[in-house]
FIDO-607855 format. One record per residue (C-alpha): residue number from 1; residue in three letters; x, y, z. Coordinates in nm, 2 decimals. Layout:
# residues N
+-----+-----+--------+--------+--------+
!   k !   r !      X !      Y !      Z !
+-----+-----+--------+--------+--------+
! NUM ! ALA !      X !      Y !      Z !
...
+-----+-----+--------+--------+--------+
***
This chain:
# residues 204
+-----+-----+--------+--------+--------+
!   k !   r !      X !      Y !      Z !
+-----+-----+--------+--------+--------+
!   1 ! MET !  -3.96 !  -5.17 !  -1.61 !
!   2 ! ASN !  -4.01 !  -4.80 !  -1.67 !
!   3 ! ASP !  -3.69 !  -4.66 !  -1.83 !
!   4 ! ALA !  -3.47 !  -4.91 !  -1.66 !
!   5 ! VAL !  -3.18 !  -5.03 !  -1.88 !
!   6 ! VAL !  -3.07 !  -5.40 !  -1.89 !
!   7 ! ALA !  -2.75 !  -5.47 !  -2.07 !
!   8 ! PRO !  -2.72 !  -5.76 !  -2.31 !
!   9 ! GLY !  -2.62 !  -6.07 !  -2.13 !
!  10 ! ALA !  -2.79 !  -5.97 !  -1.80 !
!  11 ! ASP !  -3.05 !  -6.21 !  -1.66 !
!  12 ! VAL !  -3.35 !  -6.03 !  -1.51 !
!  13 ! ALA !  -3.65 !  -6.24 !  -1.40 !
!  14 ! ALA !  -3.98 !  -6.14 !  -1.57 !
!  15 ! ASP !  -4.15 !  -6.05 !  -1.24 !
!  16 ! ALA !  -3.85 !  -5.85 !  -1.10 !
!  17 ! HIS !  -3.94 !  -5.48 !  -1.07 !
!  18 ! LEU !  -3.67 !  -5.24 !  -1.16 !
!  19 ! GLY !  -3.73 !  -4.87 !  -1.06 !
!  20 ! ALA !  -3.71 !  -4.59 !  -1.30 !
!  21 ! GLY !  -3.35 !  -4.51 !  -1.42 !
!  22 ! THR !  -3.21 !  -4.84 !  -1.28 !
!  23 ! ARG !  -2.93 !  -5.00 !  -1.48 !
!  24 ! VAL !  -2.83 !  -5.37 !  -1.48 !
!  25 ! TRP !  -2.50 !  -5.45 !  -1.63 !
!  26 ! HIS !  -2.36 !  -5.74 !  -1.83 !
!  27 ! LEU !  -2.38 !  -6.09 !  -1.67 !
!  28 ! ALA !  -2.57 !  -5.97 !  -1.36 !
!  29 ! GLN !  -2.85 !  -6.19 !  -1.24 !
!  30 ! VAL !  -3.17 !  -6.04 !  -1.08 !
!  31 ! ARG !  -3.39 !  -6.32 !  -0.95 !
!  32 ! GLU !  -3.77 !  -6.35 !  -0.92 !
!  33 ! GLY !  -3.96 !  -6.11 !  -0.71 !
!  34 ! VAL !  -3.67 !  -5.86 !  -0.67 !
!  35 ! THR !  -3.78 !  -5.50 !  -0.63 !
!  36 ! THR !  -3.55 !  -5.20 !  -0.67 !
!  37 ! GLY !  -3.61 !  -4.83 !  -0.62 !
!  38 ! SER !  -3.52 !  -4.57 !  -0.88 !
!  39 ! ASN !  -3.17 !  -4.49 !  -1.01 !
!  40 ! CYS !  -2.99 !  -4.80 !  -0.89 !
!  41 ! ILE !  -2.69 !  -4.96 !  -1.04 !
!  42 ! ILE !  -2.64 !  -5.34 !  -1.04 !
!  43 ! GLY !  -2.29 !  -5.41 !  -1.16 !
!  44 ! ARG !  -2.14 !  -5.67 !  -1.39 !
!  45 ! GLY !  -2.17 !  -6.02 !  -1.26 !
!  46 ! ALA !  -2.37 !  -5.92 !  -0.95 !
!  47 ! TYR !  -2.63 !  -6.16 !  -0.81 !
!  48 ! ILE !  -2.95 !  -6.04 !  -0.65 !
!  49 ! GLY !  -3.15 !  -6.32 !  -0.48 !
!  50 ! THR !  -3.52 !  -6.40 !  -0.49 !
!  51 ! GLY !  -3.74 !  -6.13 !  -0.33 !
!  52 ! VAL !  -3.45 !  -5.90 !  -0.22 !
!  53 ! ARG !  -3.57 !  -5.55 !  -0.16 !
!  54 ! ILE !  -3.35 !  -5.26 !  -0.27 !
!  55 ! GLY !  -3.42 !  -4.89 !  -0.21 !
!  56 ! ASP !  -3.36 !  -4.59 !  -0.43 !
!  57 ! SER !  -3.01 !  -4.48 !  -0.55 !
!  58 ! CYS !  -2.83 !  -4.80 !  -0.44 !
!  59 ! LYS !  -2.50 !  -4.91 !  -0.60 !
!  60 ! ILE !  -2.42 !  -5.28 !  -0.61 !
!  61 ! GLN !  -2.08 !  -5.32 !  -0.76 !
!  62 ! ASN !  -1.93 !  -5.60 !  -0.98 !
!  63 ! HIS !  -1.96 !  -5.96 !  -0.86 !
!  64 ! ALA !  -2.14 !  -5.87 !  -0.53 !
!  65 ! LEU !  -2.37 !  -6.14 !  -0.40 !
!  66 ! VAL !  -2.68 !  -6.03 !  -0.23 !
!  67 ! TYR !  -2.88 !  -6.33 !  -0.11 !
!  68 ! GLU !  -3.24 !  -6.33 !   0.00 !
!  69 ! PRO !  -3.41 !  -6.21 !   0.21 !
!  70 ! ALA !  -3.17 !  -5.91 !   0.23 !
!  71 ! ALA !  -3.33 !  -5.57 !   0.25 !
!  72 ! LEU !  -3.14 !  -5.25 !   0.15 !
!  73 ! GLY !  -3.24 !  -4.90 !   0.24 !
!  74 ! ASP !  -3.19 !  -4.59 !   0.01 !
!  75 ! GLY !  -2.85 !  -4.49 !  -0.10 !
!  76 ! VAL !  -2.67 !  -4.82 !   0.00 !
!  77 ! PHE !  -2.33 !  -4.90 !  -0.15 !
!  78 ! ILE !  -2.23 !  -5.27 !  -0.18 !
!  79 ! GLY !  -1.86 !  -5.30 !  -0.29 !
!  80 ! PRO !  -1.71 !  -5.53 !  -0.54 !
!  81 ! ALA !  -1.73 !  -5.90 !  -0.45 !
!  82 ! ALA !  -1.90 !  -5.83 !  -0.12 !
!  83 ! VAL !  -2.13 !  -6.10 !   0.02 !
!  84 ! LEU !  -2.45 !  -6.08 !   0.21 !
!  85 ! THR !  -2.51 !  -6.44 !   0.33 !
!  86 ! ASN !  -2.84 !  -6.61 !   0.42 !
!  87 ! ASP !  -2.77 !  -6.95 !   0.58 !
!  88 ! GLU !  -2.70 !  -6.94 !   0.95 !
!  89 ! TYR !  -2.60 !  -7.31 !   0.96 !
!  90 ! PRO !  -2.47 !  -7.40 !   0.61 !
!  91 ! ARG !  -2.46 !  -7.76 !   0.50 !
!  92 ! ALA !  -2.49 !  -7.91 !   0.16 !
!  93 ! VAL !  -2.65 !  -8.23 !   0.30 !
!  94 ! ASN !  -2.88 !  -8.34 !   0.58 !
!  95 ! VAL !  -2.75 !  -8.55 !   0.87 !
!  96 ! ASP !  -2.86 !  -8.86 !   0.68 !
!  97 ! GLY !  -2.65 !  -8.76 !   0.38 !
!  98 ! THR !  -2.94 !  -8.66 !   0.15 !
!  99 ! PRO !  -2.90 !  -8.33 !  -0.04 !
! 100 ! LYS !  -3.06 !  -8.03 !   0.13 !
! 101 ! SER !  -3.36 !  -7.89 !  -0.04 !
! 102 ! ALA !  -3.53 !  -7.55 !   0.01 !
! 103 ! SER !  -3.76 !  -7.71 !   0.28 !
! 104 ! ASP !  -3.46 !  -7.82 !   0.49 !
! 105 ! TRP !  -3.34 !  -7.48 !   0.60 !
! 106 ! GLN !  -3.47 !  -7.13 !   0.68 !
! 107 ! PRO !  -3.31 !  -6.83 !   0.50 !
! 108 ! VAL !  -3.21 !  -6.54 !   0.73 !
! 109 ! GLY !  -3.13 !  -6.20 !   0.59 !
! 110 ! VAL !  -2.90 !  -5.90 !   0.62 !
! 111 ! THR !  -3.07 !  -5.56 !   0.67 !
! 112 ! ILE !  -2.88 !  -5.25 !   0.57 !
! 113 ! GLY !  -2.99 !  -4.90 !   0.67 !
! 114 ! ASP !  -3.01 !  -4.59 !   0.45 !
! 115 ! GLY !  -2.67 !  -4.45 !   0.33 !
! 116 ! ALA !  -2.46 !  -4.74 !   0.46 !
! 117 ! SER !  -2.16 !  -4.88 !   0.27 !
! 118 ! ILE !  -2.02 !  -5.23 !   0.26 !
! 119 ! GLY !  -1.65 !  -5.24 !   0.14 !
! 120 ! ALA !  -1.50 !  -5.46 !  -0.13 !
! 121 ! ARG !  -1.49 !  -5.83 !  -0.04 !
! 122 ! ALA !  -1.66 !  -5.77 !   0.30 !
! 123 ! VAL !  -1.89 !  -6.04 !   0.42 !
! 124 ! CYS !  -2.20 !  -5.98 !   0.63 !
! 125 ! VAL !  -2.30 !  -6.30 !   0.80 !
! 126 ! ALA !  -2.68 !  -6.32 !   0.84 !
! 127 ! PRO !  -2.87 !  -6.25 !   1.05 !
! 128 ! VAL !  -2.72 !  -5.91 !   1.10 !
! 129 ! SER !  -2.83 !  -5.54 !   1.07 !
! 130 ! ILE !  -2.60 !  -5.26 !   0.94 !
! 131 ! GLY !  -2.71 !  -4.92 !   1.07 !
! 132 ! ARG !  -2.78 !  -4.60 !   0.87 !
! 133 ! TRP !  -2.47 !  -4.43 !   0.73 !
! 134 ! ALA !  -2.24 !  -4.70 !   0.88 !
! 135 ! LEU !  -1.92 !  -4.81 !   0.69 !
! 136 ! VAL !  -1.79 !  -5.16 !   0.68 !
! 137 ! ALA !  -1.43 !  -5.17 !   0.58 !
! 138 ! ALA !  -1.30 !  -5.37 !   0.28 !
! 139 ! GLY !  -1.24 !  -5.74 !   0.38 !
! 140 ! ALA !  -1.43 !  -5.72 !   0.71 !
! 141 ! VAL !  -1.64 !  -6.00 !   0.83 !
! 142 ! VAL !  -1.95 !  -5.87 !   1.01 !
! 143 ! THR !  -2.10 !  -6.11 !   1.27 !
! 144 ! ARG !  -2.30 !  -5.88 !   1.49 !
! 145 ! ASP !  -2.52 !  -5.57 !   1.44 !
! 146 ! VAL !  -2.35 !  -5.24 !   1.35 !
! 147 ! PRO !  -2.48 !  -4.91 !   1.49 !
! 148 ! ASP !  -2.57 !  -4.61 !   1.28 !
! 149 ! HIS !  -2.26 !  -4.42 !   1.17 !
! 150 ! ALA !  -2.02 !  -4.68 !   1.30 !
! 151 ! LEU !  -1.69 !  -4.76 !   1.12 !
! 152 ! VAL !  -1.61 !  -5.13 !   1.16 !
! 153 ! ALA !  -1.31 !  -5.33 !   1.03 !
! 154 ! GLY !  -1.14 !  -5.66 !   1.08 !
! 155 ! VAL !  -1.22 !  -6.03 !   1.12 !
! 156 ! PRO !  -1.44 !  -6.04 !   1.30 !
! 157 ! ALA !  -1.54 !  -5.68 !   1.25 !
! 158 ! ARG !  -1.50 !  -5.44 !   1.55 !
! 159 ! GLN !  -1.59 !  -5.08 !   1.57 !
! 160 ! VAL !  -1.29 !  -4.86 !   1.52 !
! 161 ! GLY !  -1.45 !  -4.52 !   1.48 !
! 162 ! TRP !  -1.74 !  -4.32 !   1.35 !
! 163 ! VAL !  -1.83 !  -4.18 !   1.01 !
! 164 ! GLY !  -2.06 !  -3.90 !   0.89 !
! 165 ! ARG !  -2.28 !  -3.89 !   0.58 !
! 166 ! ALA !  -1.98 !  -3.81 !   0.36 !
! 167 ! GLY !  -1.82 !  -4.15 !   0.46 !
! 168 ! ARG !  -1.51 !  -3.98 !   0.61 !
! 169 ! PRO !  -1.39 !  -4.10 !   0.95 !
! 170 ! LEU !  -1.48 !  -3.84 !   1.21 !
! 171 ! GLU !  -1.21 !  -3.65 !   1.40 !
! 172 ! GLU !  -1.22 !  -3.65 !   1.78 !
! 173 ! LEU !  -1.24 !  -3.30 !   1.92 !
! 174 ! ALA !  -1.27 !  -3.40 !   2.28 !
! 175 ! PRO !  -1.39 !  -3.71 !   2.47 !
! 176 ! GLY !  -1.73 !  -3.79 !   2.32 !
! 177 ! ARG !  -1.72 !  -3.51 !   2.07 !
! 178 ! TRP !  -1.65 !  -3.55 !   1.70 !
! 179 ! ARG !  -1.63 !  -3.35 !   1.38 !
! 180 ! CYS !  -1.66 !  -3.45 !   1.01 !
! 181 ! PRO !  -1.36 !  -3.32 !   0.81 !
! 182 ! ALA !  -1.57 !  -3.30 !   0.49 !
! 183 ! THR !  -1.89 !  -3.13 !   0.61 !
! 184 ! GLY !  -1.78 !  -2.96 !   0.93 !
! 185 ! HIS !  -2.08 !  -3.12 !   1.12 !
! 186 ! GLU !  -2.02 !  -3.18 !   1.48 !
! 187 ! PHE !  -2.14 !  -3.49 !   1.67 !
! 188 ! VAL !  -2.17 !  -3.62 !   2.03 !
! 189 ! VAL !  -2.18 !  -3.98 !   2.14 !
! 190 ! SER !  -2.46 !  -4.07 !   2.38 !
! 191 ! GLY !  -2.43 !  -4.43 !   2.49 !
! 192 ! ASN !  -2.37 !  -4.61 !   2.16 !
! 193 ! THR !  -2.55 !  -4.35 !   1.95 !
! 194 ! LEU !  -2.39 !  -4.08 !   1.75 !
! 195 ! VAL !  -2.60 !  -3.75 !   1.74 !
! 196 ! ASP !  -2.55 !  -3.49 !   1.47 !
! 197 ! VAL !  -2.57 !  -3.17 !   1.69 !
! 198 ! THR !  -2.51 !  -2.94 !   1.38 !
! 199 ! GLU !  -2.82 !  -3.09 !   1.22 !
! 200 ! GLU !  -3.02 !  -3.06 !   1.54 !
! 201 ! ARG !  -2.93 !  -2.69 !   1.57 !
! 202 ! SER !  -3.05 !  -2.63 !   1.21 !
! 203 ! ARG !  -3.39 !  -2.76 !   1.30 !
! 204 ! THR !  -3.44 !  -2.52 !   1.59 !
+-----+-----+--------+--------+--------+
***
């Protein structure tokens, strides 16, 4: 486990791989086959399901539930008590009344792109993908894919704006043109895609 730190009372499976500098706090459970990148934080009481993949520098807050087969990119934030589901048609029993077993259903996952944030008590209903640097507001229920840099809120979640890498809502300068109040970067919207024109200029 390199120099990963596991707090007393945390439950980490023997075959879970924690990246260098990762910290797992009290009462968290990290299941079999989980892999994390470096410098992640898994908060008190969080649950990470079997085989979940987590990138570098992710922060999973207290009591978040990340069910398999979720996949998180680098720099992802999962807020307190947020839930990433994995059962598209949940039932405790089969139609004949017998308890469901692992062979009676197929897990489906939530995929989260680099830098995206899921707010406190938000629910991402699998199968769904959250784009890079997107922001899901606290308490939202996500039932469809979220574009890169989109800000979504509500039940069910709907896009209400755009965010930059700083996580701040972008300010509209003109139709289809936006600016980040934190970094000053300017963006244009092309279809349903947000393009960082400041970053593009710096490359030329």
